[in-house]
C-alpha positions in Angstrom: -2.3 -0.4 8.8 -4.6 -2.6 10.9 -3.8 -6.2 11.7 -5.4 -9.4 13.1 -5.3 -10.1 16.8 -8.2 -12.6 17.1 -6.0 -15.5 18.4 -4.4 -13.4 21.2 -7.7 -12.1 22.4 -9.2 -15.6 22.4 -6.2 -16.8 24.4 -6.6 -14.0 27.0 -10.3 -14.7 27.4 -9.7 -18.4 27.9 -7.0 -17.6 30.6 -9.4 -15.3 32.6 -12.1 -17.9 32.3 -14.7 -15.5 30.9 -16.4 -18.4 29.1 -17.6 -19.8 32.4 -20.3 -17.1 32.3 -23.1 -18.3 29.9 -24.3 -14.8 28.8 -20.8 -13.7 28.0 -20.1 -16.9 26.2 -23.1 -16.6 24.0 -22.4 -13.0 23.2 -18.7 -13.6 22.4 -19.5 -16.6 20.2 -21.9 -14.5 18.2 -19.3 -11.7 17.8 -16.7 -14.1 16.5 -19.1 -15.7 14.1 -20.1 -12.4 12.6 -16.6 -10.9 12.4 -13.4 -13.0 12.8 -11.1 -10.0 12.9 -10.3 -7.6 15.7 -7.8 -4.9 14.9 -4.9 -3.1 16.6 -2.7 -0.2 15.4 0.9 -0.7 14.5 3.5 -0.4 17.3 6.1 2.4 16.9 9.8 1.4 16.7 11.4 4.7 17.6 14.9 3.2 16.9 16.7 -0.1 16.4 18.8 0.0 19.5 18.8 -3.4 21.2 17.9 -1.6 24.5 14.6 -0.5 23.0 11.9 -2.4 24.8 9.6 -2.5 21.7 12.5 -4.0 19.7 13.1 -6.6 22.4 9.5 -7.6 22.3 9.5 -7.8 18.5 12.6 -10.0 18.4 11.2 -12.3 21.1 8.0 -12.7 19.2 9.8 -13.4 15.9 12.0 -16.0 17.7 9.0 -17.8 19.2 6.8 -17.6 16.1 9.6 -19.0 14.0 9.7 -22.1 16.2 5.9 -22.5 16.0 5.8 -22.0 12.2 8.3 -24.7 11.7 6.6 -27.2 14.0 3.3 -29.2 13.6 1.7 -27.4 16.5 -1.7 -25.8 15.9 -2.3 -22.1 15.3 -2.6 -21.3 19.0 1.2 -21.7 19.3 1.6 -18.7 17.1 0.9 -15.2 18.5 -1.4 -13.0 16.6 0.0 -11.2 13.5 1.0 -7.7 14.6 3.0 -5.0 12.9 5.5 -2.5 14.1 6.3 0.7 12.1 9.8 2.1 11.6 11.0 5.3 9.9 14.2 4.7 8.0 17.2 6.7 9.1 20.1 8.0 6.9 22.5 5.4 8.3 20.1 2.5 7.7 20.1 0.0 4.8 18.0 -3.0 4.0 20.3 -5.5 5.5 21.0 -3.7 8.8 17.2 -3.2 9.3 16.7 -6.9 8.5 19.3 -8.0 11.0 18.2 -5.7 13.8 14.5 -6.7 13.6 15.1 -10.5 13.3 13.6 -10.4 9.8 14.8 -12.2 6.7 14.9 -11.0 3.1 11.6 -12.7 2.2 9.6 -11.1 5.0 10.9 -7.6 4.8 10.5 -7.4 1.0 7.1 -9.1 0.8 5.4 -7.1 3.6 6.7 -3.7 2.2 6.4 -4.6 -1.5 10.1 -3.9 -2.1 11.5 -4.7 -5.5 15.2 -4.5 -4.5 17.4 -3.7 -1.5 17.8 -0.2 -3.0 14.1 0.6 -2.3 15.0 1.6 1.2 15.0 5.4 1.4 15.6 7.8 4.3 12.3 8.8 5.9 10.4 5.8 4.4 8.1 4.1 6.8 8.5 0.3 6.9 6.1 -2.3 8.4 7.8 -5.0 10.5 5.7 -8.0 11.4 6.2 -10.0 14.6 6.8 -13.2 12.7 8.7 -14.2 9.6 6.6 -15.0 6.5 5.3 -13.6 3.3 2.0 -12.5 1.8 0.7 -14.8 -0.9 0.7 -13.0 -4.3 -2.4 -14.9 -5.6 -4.9 -12.4 -7.1 -8.5 -12.0 -5.9 -7.9 -13.6 -2.6 -10.8 -14.1 -0.2 -11.2 -15.0 3.4 -12.8 -18.4 2.7 -12.1 -22.1 3.4 -11.5 -22.7 -0.3 -8.9 -19.9 -0.6 -7.3 -20.9 2.7 -6.9 -24.5 1.5 -5.6 -23.5 -1.9 -2.8 -21.3 -0.3 -2.1 -24.1 2.2 -1.5 -26.6 -0.6 0.7 -24.2 -2.5 3.0 -23.6 0.5 2.6 -27.1 1.9 1.7 -26.0 5.4 -1.3 -26.7 7.7 -4.2 -24.5 6.7 -4.8 -23.3 10.3 -1.5 -21.5 10.3 -2.6 -19.0 7.6 -3.8 -15.6 8.6 -6.0 -13.4 6.5 -5.2 -9.7 6.4 -8.4 -7.8 5.5 -6.6 -4.6 4.8 -4.6 -6.2 2.0 -7.1 -8.9 1.1 -4.1 -11.3 1.2 -3.1 -14.4 3.2 -0.1 -14.1 5.4 1.9 -17.4 5.4 3.9 -17.7 8.7 7.4 -19.1 7.9 6.7 -18.8 4.1 9.6 -18.0 1.8 10.0 -16.5 -1.6 10.7 -18.9 -4.4 14.1 -18.8 -6.0 12.9 -16.8 -9.1 11.4 -14.1 -6.8 14.8 -13.7 -5.1 16.4 -13.4 -8.6 14.1 -10.5 -9.4 14.7 -8.9 -6.0 18.5 -8.9 -6.4 18.3 -7.8 -10.0 19.5 -11.0 -11.7 16.2 -11.5 -13.6 16.5 -8.3 -15.8 19.2 -7.5 -18.2 19.9 -4.1 -19.7 17.6 -3.5 -22.7 20.3 -1.5 -24.5 23.9 -2.4 -25.2 24.8 1.2 -25.5 23.4 4.5 -24.1 23.5 6.7 -21.0 21.1 7.1 -18.2 19.4 10.5 -18.8 16.7 10.2 -16.1 16.4 7.9 -13.1 13.5 6.3 -11.2 11.7 8.5 -8.7 11.0 12.2 -8.2 12.3 14.6 -10.9 11.5 17.9 -12.5 9.2 17.2 -15.5 11.0 18.3 -18.7 7.7 19.7 -20.1 6.3 21.5 -17.0 9.4 21.8 -14.8 7.3 20.6 -11.9 8.4 17.9 -9.4 6.8 14.7 -10.5 7.2 10.9 -10.1 9.1 9.2 -12.9 8.1 5.5 -12.9 11.0 4.1 -14.9 14.4 5.0 -16.3 15.3 6.9 -19.5 18.3 5.7 -21.5 19.4 8.2 -24.2 20.8 6.5 -27.4 20.9 7.3 -31.1 17.9 6.9 -33.3 17.6 3.2 -34.4 19.6 1.8 -31.5 18.6 -1.9 -31.0 16.3 -2.6 -28.0 16.4 -6.1 -26.5 14.0 -7.9 -24.2 15.2 -7.6 -20.6 13.8 -11.0 -19.5 11.9 -14.0 -20.9 8.3 -13.2 -21.5 5.4 -12.8 -24.0 4.2 -9.7 -25.8 0.9 -8.5 -24.2 0.8 -5.1 -26.0 2.5 -3.5 -29.0 1.4 -0.2 -30.6 0.8 3.4 -29.7 -0.2 4.3 -26.1 -0.4 8.0 -25.0 2.8 9.6 -23.8 4.7 6.3 -24.3 4.4 6.7 -28.1 5.3 3.4 -29.7 5.3 0.9 -26.8 6.0 -2.8 -26.1 4.8 -4.5 -23.0 6.3 -7.9 -22.1 4.6 -10.1 -19.5 7.0 -12.1 -17.3 6.6 -14.6 -14.4 5.3 -13.8 -10.9 3.2 -10.8 -11.9 6.1 -8.9 -13.5 6.0 -6.9 -16.7 8.5 -4.7 -18.6 7.7 -1.7 -20.7 9.7 -0.2 -23.6 8.5 3.2 -24.7 9.2 5.9 -27.4 10.3 3.3 -29.9 10.9 4.3 -33.6 10.2 0.7 -34.7 8.3 -2.3 -33.1 9.7 -5.7 -34.3 7.3 -8.0 -32.4 3.6 -8.8 -32.5 1.0 -9.6 -29.8 1.4 -13.1 -28.3 5.0 -13.6 -29.4 7.1 -15.6 -27.0 10.3 -13.7 -26.3 13.6 -14.7 -24.9 15.9 -12.5 -22.8 18.3 -10.6 -25.1 16.0 -11.0 -28.2 15.7 -7.9 -30.5 12.2 -6.4 -30.1 12.5 -2.8 -31.3 14.6 0.3 -32.0 15.1 3.5 -30.0 13.1 6.6 -31.1 11.4 9.7 -29.9 7.7 9.0 -30.3 5.0 10.1 -27.9 5.8 12.6 -25.1 9.6 12.8 -25.6 12.3 15.5 -25.9 14.7 13.4 -27.8 15.8 9.9 -28.8 15.8 7.6 -25.8 14.2 4.4 -24.4 11.8 4.7 -21.5 12.1 1.4 -19.6 9.7 0.4 -16.8 9.4 -2.7 -14.5 6.0 -3.3 -12.9 4.7 -6.0 -10.6 0.9 -6.4 -10.2 0.6 -2.9 -11.9 2.9 -1.3 -9.3 6.0 0.5 -10.7 9.2 -0.9 -9.3 12.8 0.4 -9.5 14.6 -1.4 -12.3 17.8 -3.1 -11.1 20.2 -4.6 -13.5 23.3 -6.9 -13.2 25.9 -7.2 -15.9 24.6 -10.5 -17.5 23.1 -11.7 -20.7 
């Protein structure tokens, strides 16, 4: 991934006094007017040992940028947004990586689009920014004054502190934090189990497809249960779709807050209609084997902004 480094380059140019030469000054002003992003490649973190010079540099930047993001100083007090890349080891977990790199839950999950602490897998490549913050989840973001000011008002911070990442087409908010409900989703407290009975017959992730026996990605969880077993809404929401849809068979899609949706597939009965407002724990359908199915079960999915996420439940209703 490529990242912004405009501010650091400007700072360096000012220090070496290149702007005292008129022809260089005119040329550079033109360059920055035409394109306000200059890119650099992510820096490799080979390990998370405190003796690692790259880790030391990262932690120092995080510390200094945290001070700057909390103050009323202008944007030049922040270093440019840079990313490090780290390959997860077998002994790592979300919280050890967070502590070693000086990150917080908000930053590590936002930058890597993690839906829960369990999304950390051996061999996975994580991006670690050199400052705490989050990417705004507003859709159709643009690098414009209007967009910048809108995000600044939302997070109640000076607009000059926002950084636009052209690779993601999103604004990075230094010092920004997830709202309380986002943390509830991350820790699994937002979703309840959609069945009161049943057994997990297929988990989230890679598996052998039961029809082709080839290794494929399974974007939800399958819960085996008898025909007609009641299916309950996993979280408050509204019905955005109900009916037949391809391999899902009879399907219900509930829209939730913050870009989340839940899907309930292979139903024998659908007990809601489009537009219905649904409360967590409300009866919405019954288990079946419609669509591409080998037996009675519920296929349950969680998505955020169309990206499938690992469902995480806590025992609550």
